[in-house]
C-alpha angles and dihedrals in degrees: 000000000000121000094243091060092046090050091050092051093047089051092053093048093050089050093056113117115222091245091055092055119100123243088249088073092066090084095050098067122035113247121235092194114113117257110246114264089236087068097041100035098081089057095051110111090010127114112261143166115236123201116200134188096240111002097062124228127328138191123206149102111304105233101173144347133199119169104319095332118104135177115214119195121207086014124185123191111229094218091175123003135184118189118236087225127015127006106265139083087249087062089057091052092051105033105017130232139302095247095197091060099035129087111211119175123223114272126266121211091246143340135197113223139174102231127208094173134023117191122183115224129226116236090253093051091047092050089050094051095039090050096051118120114259105254115228129190113281 
């Protein structure tokens, strides 16, 4: 492609108005708009796993959510985790953790986090994480 054509395409893209963009674009740029309470509501006061950009993964009871900001109660940092089944954090939320391989920090009363993922836990998974030994410095 020549540089004039590339510049023309870039100008057109930059001139697009939000209302002219198709719904397929919603997945290209993270939204900062709050998720409707109807979608988050069922998770409030439930035990969840939160993934963040820079603070790692956390387990606790979801107290509130506004935009990307969440408050977790009885929150435990999942410093190192190994799913009881599978290889993903979703596996931890469904099946729990392998306690002997995971490092879960003692709970704090509450923590403010910027969430990029909120995964509701099954009762069995929550029991597994909640029951993990508090990791100490070695």
